One Martini backbone bead per residue (centre of mass of N, CA, C, O) as a GRO file, in nm:
protein
  305
    1MET     BB    1  12.055   8.695   8.689
    2ASN     BB    2  12.304   8.510   8.596
    3ARG     BB    3  12.415   8.187   8.569
    4ARG     BB    4  12.692   8.225   8.708
    5ASN     BB    5  12.589   8.362   8.971
    6PHE     BB    6  12.384   8.136   9.044
    7SER     BB    7  12.597   7.916   9.088
    8LYS     BB    8  12.745   8.055   9.315
    9LEU     BB    9  12.501   8.078   9.504
   10THR     BB   10  12.443   7.776   9.529
   11ALA     BB   11  12.710   7.701   9.658
   12LEU     BB   12  12.690   7.889   9.906
   13THR     BB   13  12.406   7.802  10.024
   14SER     BB   14  12.486   7.500  10.071
   15LEU     BB   15  12.684   7.576  10.316
   16ILE     BB   16  12.441   7.755  10.493
   17GLY     BB   17  12.134   7.627  10.445
   18PHE     BB   18  12.025   7.764  10.175
   19ALA     BB   19  11.830   7.855   9.940
   20PRO     BB   20  11.862   8.066   9.689
   21GLY     BB   21  11.576   8.196   9.718
   22GLN     BB   22  11.604   8.275  10.016
   23LEU     BB   23  11.845   8.468   9.989
   24MET     BB   24  11.718   8.657   9.780
   25SER     BB   25  11.477   8.748   9.960
   26CYS     BB   26  11.661   8.889  10.162
   27THR     BB   27  11.849   9.076   9.971
   28THR     BB   28  11.582   9.218   9.810
   29GLU     BB   29  11.469   9.365  10.024
   30PRO     BB   30  11.336   9.651  10.083
   31THR     BB   31  11.468   9.957  10.169
   32THR     BB   32  11.441  10.216  10.435
   33ASP     BB   33  11.411  10.589  10.504
   34LEU     BB   34  11.155  10.687  10.701
   35LYS     BB   35  10.950  10.974  10.767
   36ILE     BB   36  10.742  11.194  10.967
   37SER     BB   37  10.501  11.432  10.861
   38LEU     BB   38  10.313  11.749  10.864
   39ALA     BB   39  10.035  11.864  10.714
   40GLN     BB   40   9.855  12.161  10.744
   41TRP     BB   41   9.583  12.067  10.613
   42SER     BB   42   9.494  11.889  10.857
   43LEU     BB   43   9.422  12.197  11.001
   44ASN     BB   44   9.220  12.382  10.830
   45LYS     BB   45   8.957  12.400  11.003
   46ALA     BB   46   9.077  12.540  11.250
   47ILE     BB   47   9.202  12.782  11.101
   48ARG     BB   48   8.941  12.883  10.947
   49ALA     BB   49   8.784  12.909  11.238
   50GLY     BB   50   9.001  13.034  11.452
   51LYS     BB   51   9.122  12.801  11.659
   52LEU     BB   52   9.397  12.822  11.484
   53SER     BB   53   9.700  12.936  11.441
   54PRO     BB   54   9.933  12.924  11.188
   55LEU     BB   55  10.173  13.003  11.385
   56ASP     BB   56  10.111  12.714  11.560
   57PHE     BB   57  10.216  12.466  11.406
   58ALA     BB   58  10.467  12.366  11.558
   59LYS     BB   59  10.333  12.323  11.829
   60LYS     BB   60  10.119  12.121  11.726
   61SER     BB   61  10.313  11.908  11.621
   62ARG     BB   62  10.455  11.849  11.893
   63SER     BB   63  10.191  11.725  12.029
   64PHE     BB   64  10.230  11.460  11.827
   65GLY     BB   65  10.544  11.393  11.783
   66ILE     BB   66  10.624  11.594  11.543
   67ASP     BB   67  10.936  11.718  11.366
   68ALA     BB   68  10.781  11.774  11.078
   69ILE     BB   69  10.688  12.023  10.826
   70GLU     BB   70  10.401  12.139  10.608
   71TYR     BB   71  10.319  12.397  10.439
   72VAL     BB   72  10.044  12.642  10.362
   73SER     BB   73   9.989  12.926  10.199
   74GLY     BB   74   9.671  12.969  10.219
   75LEU     BB   75   9.684  12.989  10.552
   76TYR     BB   76   9.817  13.303  10.497
   77THR     BB   77   9.607  13.424  10.292
   78HIS     BB   78   9.288  13.323  10.215
   79HIS     BB   79   9.239  13.163  10.517
   80SER     BB   80   9.370  13.429  10.631
   81ASN     BB   81   9.516  13.742  10.789
   82VAL     BB   82   9.823  13.747  10.828
   83LEU     BB   83   9.924  13.921  10.562
   84ASP     BB   84   9.787  14.191  10.673
   85SER     BB   85  10.012  14.233  10.930
   86MET     BB   86  10.249  14.106  10.744
   87SER     BB   87  10.513  14.019  10.598
   88MET     BB   88  10.690  13.771  10.449
   89GLU     BB   89  10.950  13.819  10.609
   90GLU     BB   90  10.814  13.823  10.893
   91LEU     BB   91  10.687  13.545  10.869
   92SER     BB   92  10.944  13.372  10.837
   93LYS     BB   93  11.076  13.461  11.107
   94GLU     BB   94  10.846  13.354  11.289
   95LEU     BB   95  10.841  13.059  11.198
   96LEU     BB   96  11.137  12.998  11.254
   97LYS     BB   97  11.134  13.054  11.551
   98ARG     BB   98  10.909  12.845  11.627
   99SER     BB   99  11.049  12.595  11.515
  100ASN     BB  100  11.302  12.618  11.692
  101ASP     BB  101  11.159  12.618  11.976
  102TYR     BB  102  11.034  12.304  11.892
  103GLY     BB  103  11.220  12.131  11.707
  104ILE     BB  104  11.147  12.196  11.396
  105GLU     BB  105  11.123  12.089  11.065
  106ASN     BB  106  11.135  12.254  10.753
  107VAL     BB  107  11.046  12.087  10.461
  108LEU     BB  108  10.773  12.227  10.335
  109ILE     BB  109  10.581  12.394  10.070
  110MET     BB  110  10.248  12.478   9.972
  111ILE     BB  111  10.130  12.608   9.661
  112ASP     BB  112   9.849  12.834   9.621
  113ALA     BB  113   9.691  13.066   9.426
  114GLN     BB  114   9.957  13.175   9.210
  115GLY     BB  115   9.874  13.064   8.943
  116LYS     BB  116   9.908  12.951   8.590
  117LEU     BB  117  10.159  12.740   8.475
  118ALA     BB  118   9.984  12.607   8.210
  119SER     BB  119   9.936  12.851   8.055
  120SER     BB  120   9.892  13.009   7.725
  121ASN     BB  121   9.902  13.272   7.871
  122LYS     BB  122  10.168  13.471   7.895
  123LYS     BB  123  10.084  13.669   8.116
  124GLU     BB  124   9.977  13.460   8.317
  125ASN     BB  125  10.235  13.287   8.332
  126GLN     BB  126  10.434  13.513   8.427
  127SER     BB  127  10.285  13.575   8.689
  128ALA     BB  128  10.319  13.293   8.813
  129ILE     BB  129  10.623  13.290   8.819
  130GLU     BB  130  10.667  13.536   9.003
  131ASN     BB  131  10.504  13.434   9.246
  132HIS     BB  132  10.681  13.178   9.293
  133LYS     BB  133  10.950  13.315   9.350
  134LYS     BB  134  10.866  13.434   9.621
  135TRP     BB  135  10.816  13.148   9.753
  136ILE     BB  136  11.099  13.045   9.725
  137ASP     BB  137  11.230  13.254   9.905
  138PHE     BB  138  11.061  13.181  10.152
  139ALA     BB  139  11.138  12.886  10.181
  140LEU     BB  140  11.445  12.935  10.218
  141SER     BB  141  11.412  13.106  10.481
  142LEU     BB  142  11.292  12.842  10.634
  143GLY     BB  143  11.451  12.573  10.518
  144CYS     BB  144  11.334  12.449  10.276
  145LYS     BB  145  11.371  12.183  10.037
  146THR     BB  146  11.058  12.216   9.940
  147LEU     BB  147  10.830  12.293   9.657
  148ARG     BB  148  10.484  12.301   9.601
  149LEU     BB  149  10.297  12.274   9.296
  150ASN     BB  150  10.083  12.363   9.023
  151LEU     BB  151   9.914  12.235   8.709
  152SER     BB  152   9.739  12.487   8.555
  153GLY     BB  153   9.543  12.621   8.251
  154GLU     BB  154   9.516  12.340   8.074
  155ASN     BB  155   9.344  12.091   7.853
  156ASP     BB  156   9.560  12.049   7.654
  157LEU     BB  157   9.803  11.824   7.653
  158ASP     BB  158  10.029  11.950   7.481
  159LYS     BB  159  10.017  12.232   7.611
  160TRP     BB  160  10.048  12.146   7.906
  161THR     BB  161  10.325  12.015   7.872
  162ALA     BB  162  10.486  12.253   7.757
  163ASN     BB  163  10.420  12.461   7.981
  164SER     BB  164  10.520  12.294   8.221
  165VAL     BB  165  10.811  12.263   8.134
  166GLU     BB  166  10.886  12.561   8.121
  167SER     BB  167  10.811  12.642   8.414
  168LEU     BB  168  10.983  12.432   8.568
  169THR     BB  169  11.253  12.513   8.449
  170ARG     BB  170  11.258  12.803   8.549
  171LEU     BB  171  11.215  12.739   8.861
  172SER     BB  172  11.448  12.538   8.897
  173ASN     BB  173  11.669  12.757   8.796
  174TYR     BB  174  11.635  12.990   9.002
  175ASN     BB  175  11.697  12.764   9.243
  176LYS     BB  176  11.905  12.485   9.330
  177ASN     BB  177  11.828  12.473   9.661
  178ILE     BB  178  11.545  12.364   9.551
  179ASN     BB  179  11.265  12.173   9.531
  180ILE     BB  180  11.047  12.112   9.254
  181VAL     BB  181  10.706  12.017   9.293
  182VAL     BB  182  10.442  11.790   9.191
  183GLU     BB  183  10.110  11.741   9.232
  184ASN     BB  184   9.840  11.544   9.233
  185HIS     BB  185   9.574  11.807   9.156
  186GLY     BB  186   9.417  11.764   8.909
  187GLY     BB  187   9.350  11.671   8.619
  188LEU     BB  188   9.633  11.614   8.439
  189SER     BB  189   9.803  11.577   8.711
  190SER     BB  190   9.626  11.297   8.783
  191ASN     BB  191   9.802  11.172   8.555
  192GLY     BB  192  10.071  10.984   8.589
  193LYS     BB  193  10.175  10.967   8.295
  194HIS     BB  194  10.179  11.274   8.229
  195LEU     BB  195  10.357  11.369   8.470
  196ALA     BB  196  10.601  11.184   8.414
  197ASN     BB  197  10.659  11.311   8.135
  198VAL     BB  198  10.737  11.589   8.232
  199MET     BB  199  10.977  11.504   8.403
  200SER     BB  200  11.141  11.378   8.169
  201LEU     BB  201  11.161  11.654   8.011
  202VAL     BB  202  11.303  11.823   8.224
  203ASN     BB  203  11.549  11.684   8.363
  204LEU     BB  204  11.584  11.759   8.683
  205ASP     BB  205  11.697  11.712   9.000
  206ASN     BB  206  11.499  11.959   9.130
  207CYS     BB  207  11.266  11.798   8.973
  208GLY     BB  208  10.934  11.679   9.076
  209THR     BB  209  10.738  11.488   9.302
  210LEU     BB  210  10.407  11.458   9.489
  211PRO     BB  211  10.270  11.190   9.592
  212ASP     BB  212   9.922  11.127   9.625
  213PHE     BB  213   9.703  10.888   9.742
  214GLY     BB  214   9.413  11.059   9.650
  215ASN     BB  215   9.475  11.267   9.390
  216PHE     BB  216   9.291  11.104   9.113
  217CYS     BB  217   9.114  11.322   8.980
  218ILE     BB  218   9.034  11.398   8.627
  219LYS     BB  219   8.709  11.439   8.670
  220GLY     BB  220   8.648  11.680   8.872
  221SER     BB  221   8.592  11.622   9.209
  222PRO     BB  222   8.653  11.439   9.489
  223LYS     BB  223   8.335  11.467   9.575
  224ASN     BB  224   8.267  11.476   9.233
  225CYS     BB  225   8.364  11.223   9.050
  226ASN     BB  226   8.391  11.097   8.706
  227GLU     BB  227   8.714  11.033   8.714
  228TRP     BB  228   8.955  10.781   8.785
  229TYR     BB  229   9.270  10.717   8.876
  230ASP     BB  230   9.489  10.486   8.943
  231LYS     BB  231   9.650  10.514   9.246
  232TYR     BB  232   9.870  10.292   9.232
  233LEU     BB  233   9.977  10.362   8.954
  234GLY     BB  234  10.037  10.659   8.999
  235VAL     BB  235  10.243  10.628   9.226
  236LYS     BB  236  10.438  10.447   9.068
  237GLU     BB  237  10.492  10.666   8.838
  238LEU     BB  238  10.595  10.900   9.046
  239MET     BB  239  10.831  10.788   9.238
  240PRO     BB  240  11.096  10.834   9.060
  241TYR     BB  241  11.042  11.173   9.126
  242ALA     BB  242  11.043  11.181   9.433
  243HIS     BB  243  11.061  11.429   9.722
  244ALA     BB  244  10.771  11.347   9.814
  245VAL     BB  245  10.494  11.244  10.042
  246SER     BB  246  10.132  11.184  10.055
  247ALA     BB  247   9.926  11.078  10.330
  248LYS     BB  248   9.631  11.015  10.266
  249SER     BB  249   9.322  11.061  10.469
  250TYR     BB  250   8.987  10.962  10.609
  251HIS     BB  251   8.922  10.650  10.710
  252PHE     BB  252   8.863  10.419  10.991
  253ASP     BB  253   8.886  10.129  11.142
  254GLU     BB  254   8.908   9.920  11.425
  255ASN     BB  255   9.225   9.860  11.324
  256GLY     BB  256   9.344  10.135  11.177
  257ASP     BB  257   9.249  10.128  10.889
  258GLU     BB  258   9.220  10.241  10.583
  259THR     BB  259   8.924  10.225  10.377
  260SER     BB  260   9.026  10.362  10.079
  261ILE     BB  261   9.334  10.282  10.143
  262ASP     BB  262   9.609  10.076  10.076
  263TYR     BB  263   9.877  10.109  10.271
  264ILE     BB  264  10.045   9.862  10.213
  265GLN     BB  265  10.070   9.907   9.911
  266MET     BB  266  10.173  10.199   9.912
  267MET     BB  267  10.432  10.151  10.090
  268ASP     BB  268  10.551   9.947   9.897
  269ILE     BB  269  10.592  10.138   9.661
  270VAL     BB  270  10.772  10.339   9.806
  271LYS     BB  271  10.997  10.144   9.888
  272ARG     BB  272  11.059  10.010   9.594
  273ALA     BB  273  11.163  10.303   9.492
  274GLY     BB  274  11.379  10.410   9.718
  275TYR     BB  275  11.264  10.595   9.920
  276LYS     BB  276  11.393  10.890  10.099
  277GLY     BB  277  11.197  11.030  10.361
  278TYR     BB  278  10.904  11.203  10.372
  279VAL     BB  279  10.580  11.139  10.520
  280GLY     BB  280  10.284  11.313  10.480
  281ILE     BB  281  10.027  11.406  10.672
  282GLU     BB  282   9.676  11.405  10.521
  283TYR     BB  283   9.394  11.487  10.668
  284GLU     BB  284   9.026  11.462  10.532
  285GLY     BB  285   8.820  11.388  10.729
  286ASN     BB  286   8.481  11.362  10.922
  287LYS     BB  287   8.468  11.159  11.167
  288LEU     BB  288   8.712  11.269  11.263
  289SER     BB  289   8.913  11.458  11.401
  290GLU     BB  290   9.195  11.609  11.330
  291ASP     BB  291   9.355  11.495  11.561
  292GLU     BB  292   9.260  11.195  11.534
  293GLY     BB  293   9.351  11.161  11.229
  294ILE     BB  294   9.651  11.210  11.276
  295ILE     BB  295   9.698  10.983  11.481
  296ALA     BB  296   9.599  10.750  11.300
  297THR     BB  297   9.804  10.792  11.071
  298LYS     BB  298  10.054  10.764  11.239
  299LYS     BB  299  10.008  10.477  11.343
  300LEU     BB  300  10.002  10.346  11.059
  301LEU     BB  301  10.282  10.431  10.963
  302GLU     BB  302  10.451  10.308  11.199
  303LYS     BB  303  10.381  10.010  11.101
  304LEU     BB  304  10.509  10.053  10.789
  305ILE     BB  305  10.816  10.192  10.851
   0.00000   0.00000   0.00000
């Protein structure tokens, strides 16, 4: 604020009984329009164990009072045999019917194990592009506004960056009616600075990020990580490009707070970025059941949004 405007504000606030700083703190408080969705991976144990059909995802989400869902492709491909008995077209029609039956919005689909989009091997990269195009078509038939993919296949930063930019540009231009987003999901993609740089280079409105509160292991795996990227810095760096947000959760204390992630700080970062949209519950803990973990995460988010 320049001095002229501050002088005007001082005069105005003196008339209504507030100090200028008080009025500024009220008017600059971040506003938000956030809603809660459910990521299907929160139920992966039940689905993989055959206790829950992935076709019943919409029904299950409704049982939690959640009316927006995020699908996971792998739970229909290599973690179940669903696509052994029906085509992708038949699957999309069935899922759409069930989501409509339960009044559920199909928000997003997460695509895994469909090829290495950052690979320097031209044949491998092209195969990954074509595989993802099929899932873009699938996502659009479901009514999803966003498709999440991964950027793997290269360890050299410069090559990873160039290959990622090329693949994202091609897929984002394949159909402008869907957002193509990248999650921090291991390796170079879990470095917030590097992934944000890719987004700035792509520079397309329908290409962005899906910041995940927990996936910031840059060396190793989350369960055996040798090097972590600062998760709060990472989310802050990725939020300017966010079309979706993943609220990862693991364990909760007696007050209902997540013990490994400061949700107050995380949600403050999300709000201050001006993000408006869905925050997806993605419970991955092992102390609570999947149902209990989803409910605990939902209650925590409801307090903060």
